[in-house]
C-alpha positions in Angstrom: 39.1 51.4 19.7 36.4 53.0 17.6 33.5 50.7 16.7 30.1 50.8 15.0 27.3 48.3 14.7 24.8 48.0 11.9 21.7 45.8 11.6 21.3 44.4 8.0 18.8 42.2 6.2 20.0 39.2 4.3 20.2 41.0 0.9 22.4 43.8 2.3 24.5 41.3 4.2 25.1 39.3 1.0 26.3 42.5 -0.7 28.6 43.3 2.1 30.2 39.8 2.1 30.7 40.1 -1.7 32.2 43.5 -1.4 34.8 42.5 1.2 35.4 38.9 -0.2 39.0 39.7 -1.0 39.6 40.6 2.6 37.9 37.6 4.1 39.5 36.0 7.2 38.5 32.9 9.2 36.9 33.5 12.5 35.8 30.4 14.3 33.6 32.0 16.9 29.9 31.2 17.7 27.4 33.1 15.6 29.9 34.5 13.2 29.0 34.1 9.5 31.6 36.4 7.9 34.7 38.3 8.9 37.1 40.6 6.9 40.3 42.4 7.9 41.2 45.7 6.2 44.3 47.7 7.1 42.5 49.9 9.5 39.2 48.1 10.3 38.0 44.6 11.2 34.5 43.6 10.1 32.5 40.8 11.7 29.0 39.7 10.7 26.7 37.6 12.9 23.8 35.3 12.2 21.4 37.9 13.8 22.3 40.4 11.0 24.4 42.6 13.2 27.7 43.7 11.6 30.5 45.0 13.8 33.1 47.4 12.5 36.1 47.9 14.7 39.3 50.0 14.3 40.3 53.5 13.0 38.3 53.1 9.8 35.1 51.8 11.5 33.0 54.9 11.0 34.2 55.3 7.4 33.3 51.8 6.4 30.1 51.5 8.4 28.8 54.8 6.8 28.9 53.0 3.4 26.3 50.5 4.5 23.7 52.5 6.5 22.9 54.7 9.4 25.4 54.0 12.2 23.9 52.5 15.3 26.0 53.9 18.2 23.5 54.0 21.1 24.8 55.2 24.4 24.2 52.4 26.9 22.3 53.3 30.0 24.5 52.9 33.1 22.9 51.6 36.2 23.0 53.8 39.3 26.1 52.2 40.8 28.2 53.1 43.7 32.0 52.8 43.7 35.0 54.2 42.0 34.9 56.4 38.9 35.4 54.4 35.8 37.4 55.6 32.7 35.5 57.0 29.7 34.1 54.5 27.3 34.9 51.8 29.9 32.3 49.4 28.4 34.4 49.2 25.2 37.7 48.3 26.9 39.3 44.9 27.5 38.3 44.0 31.0 38.7 41.1 33.4 35.6 41.1 35.6 34.6 39.0 38.7 31.4 38.4 40.5 29.9 35.9 43.0 26.6 34.2 43.8 25.1 32.0 46.5 26.1 34.2 49.4 22.4 34.8 50.5 21.3 31.2 50.0 21.0 28.8 52.9 21.4 25.8 50.6 24.3 25.5 48.2 27.8 26.9 47.9 29.4 30.3 47.4 30.7 30.5 43.8 32.9 33.1 42.3 33.9 33.5 38.6 36.3 35.8 36.8 36.1 36.3 33.1 38.2 38.2 30.6 36.5 39.9 27.6 38.8 41.7 25.2 37.5 44.7 23.3 37.1 42.7 20.1 35.0 40.0 21.9 32.4 42.4 23.3 30.0 42.1 20.4 30.5 38.3 20.3 29.6 38.0 23.9 26.4 40.1 23.3 25.5 37.8 20.4 25.8 34.8 22.8 23.0 36.4 24.8 24.8 38.1 27.7 23.3 41.0 29.6 23.0 41.8 33.2 22.5 38.3 34.8 19.8 39.7 37.1 17.7 40.2 33.9 18.2 36.5 32.8 16.4 33.4 33.9 18.3 30.4 35.4 17.3 28.3 32.4 18.7 30.8 29.9 21.9 31.1 31.8 22.3 27.3 31.7 21.9 27.5 27.9 24.5 30.1 27.2 27.1 29.3 29.9 28.8 26.5 27.9 29.3 28.9 24.9 30.8 31.6 27.2 33.1 29.1 28.8 34.3 27.9 25.4 34.8 31.4 24.0 36.3 33.3 27.0 39.3 32.9 29.3 37.7 32.4 32.7 38.0 30.7 36.1 35.2 29.6 38.4 35.5 28.5 42.0 32.9 26.6 44.0 33.4 26.5 47.8 31.9 23.3 49.3 29.5 23.9 52.2 31.7 21.7 54.5 34.7 24.0 53.9 32.5 27.1 54.1 31.2 26.0 57.5 34.7 25.1 58.7 36.3 28.5 57.9 33.2 30.5 59.0 33.3 28.7 62.4 37.0 29.6 62.7 36.1 33.3 62.5 36.2 34.1 58.9 33.5 36.6 57.8 31.6 36.1 54.5 33.4 39.2 53.2 36.8 37.6 53.8 35.7 34.3 52.1 34.5 36.2 49.1 37.6 38.4 48.9 39.9 35.3 48.9 37.8 33.6 46.2 37.8 36.7 44.0 41.6 37.2 44.3 42.1 33.5 43.5 39.9 33.5 40.5 41.5 36.7 39.1 45.0 35.1 39.6 43.9 32.0 37.7 42.7 34.1 34.7 45.7 36.3 34.6 47.9 33.2 34.5 45.9 31.8 31.6 46.3 35.0 29.7 50.1 34.3 29.4 51.2 37.9 29.8 48.3 39.6 28.0 47.1 42.3 30.3 43.5 43.6 30.6 43.0 47.3 30.4 41.3 47.1 33.8 40.0 44.6 36.3 36.5 45.2 37.6 35.3 43.6 40.8 31.6 43.7 41.6 31.9 45.5 44.9 30.9 43.9 48.1 33.4 45.8 50.3 35.3 49.0 50.2 38.8 48.8 48.6 40.6 49.0 52.0 38.5 46.4 53.6 38.8 44.0 50.6 42.6 44.2 50.6 42.7 43.9 54.4 40.8 40.6 54.1 43.5 39.2 51.8 46.6 40.8 53.2 48.1 37.5 54.2 47.9 36.0 50.7 51.3 35.4 49.0 50.0 36.9 45.7 47.5 39.7 45.6 46.0 41.2 42.4 46.3 45.0 42.6 47.2 46.4 39.2 44.4 48.4 37.5 41.7 47.0 39.9 38.4 48.9 40.1 35.5 48.3 42.4 31.8 49.2 41.7 28.4 48.0 42.6 26.0 46.8 39.9 29.2 46.0 37.8 27.3 43.6 35.6 25.8 46.6 33.9 29.1 48.5 33.6 31.0 45.9 31.6 30.0 42.7 29.9 32.9 40.9 31.4 31.3 41.1 34.8 28.0 40.0 33.4 29.6 37.0 31.8 31.4 36.1 35.0 28.1 36.4 36.9 26.4 34.0 34.6 29.3 31.4 34.8 29.2 31.7 38.6 25.4 31.3 38.7 25.4 28.2 36.6 28.2 26.6 38.8 26.0 27.4 41.8 22.9 25.8 40.1 24.8 22.7 39.1 25.9 22.2 42.7 22.3 22.7 43.8 21.3 20.0 41.4 23.9 17.6 43.0 22.8 18.5 46.5 19.1 18.1 45.5 19.8 14.6 44.3 21.4 13.7 47.7 18.5 15.3 49.6 15.9 13.6 47.4 14.0 16.9 47.0 14.5 20.0 44.9 16.3 22.4 47.2 14.8 25.9 47.2 17.0 29.0 46.8 17.2 32.0 49.1 16.6 32.0 52.9 12.8 32.3 53.3 10.1 30.2 54.9 10.0 27.6 52.1 13.7 27.1 52.8 13.0 26.5 56.5 10.4 23.9 55.7 12.6 22.1 53.2 15.5 22.0 55.7 13.2 20.6 58.4 12.1 17.8 56.1 15.8 16.9 55.4 16.6 17.1 59.1 13.8 14.6 59.9 14.6 12.3 57.1 18.5 12.3 57.0 19.7 14.0 60.2 21.7 17.1 61.2 25.0 16.0 59.6 23.4 15.7 56.2 21.6 19.0 56.4 24.7 20.8 57.6 26.8 19.4 54.7 24.6 21.2 52.2 23.9 24.5 53.9 25.6 27.6 55.4 25.1 26.5 59.0 25.4 29.9 60.7 22.3 31.2 58.9 19.2 31.6 61.1 17.5 29.0 58.9 19.3 26.2 60.7 17.7 27.0 64.1 14.3 27.6 62.5 14.5 24.2 60.8 15.3 22.6 64.1 12.2 24.2 65.7 9.9 23.1 62.9 11.3 19.6 63.0 10.8 19.4 66.8 7.2 20.6 66.4 6.5 17.9 63.8 8.2 15.2 66.0 5.9 16.3 68.9 2.8 15.8 66.8 3.8 12.4 65.6 
């Protein structure tokens, strides 16, 4: 689908709205101040002053209102499968995960569908590569994303994570199963509407990924692509990454309340110290229930706790 974006001041935007008033349609989407539908072009104006023209007549109509802004987005240096041309403009179901490198907290996976005509809306809601966003900003925009987009988010409790990991499941297998499940959920919610492609933020080669889930009764395979740094390749993965991250943060909030301290992220020394405090205060069972117990941090926390006990 051809599309163009213009930035307008209020005076020009008022003129545009008056010009297309006869073609006005209602669009109840966040940030939208005006929408019009012509036979071969859809026009959407946002509070920020951006106006999106989509359809066969997009270039023609946009040219009447100013210099067409069609920047070529910079693609991150990603590894993975070759993507179709103009991939970032297609309707895509993307999935991503977070929490896998954190001792405290769960693994969360989200899948999110962004149709081609929602891409500009999602940008208006503040989405970009989640690695460029703060946790506070993601918490602010996640509710709007969840309201506007068909999505699924899965949070694996630490108790279940530790159980399946101890039974021999690798973290790769755990992630693959969660991705497949989240994608299935979204496809069901779409009620027959099919994305142009599915993009998974790559953590394993295609063959390894599908080997992990070979025993699943239903496996998502059609039009699936894998690429690293996928948040920068399509906004659907960026949105999924934000939704997953906020689910992780909310579970960290819950666990922090139980622990009585703000749980640190990651797996560094500050994590070892916090874990040792919880171990001394509440015992091993409590610490295990909020951590990935196979991480080296567990043994480090035990050593720190033992040293502190010795000096008491």
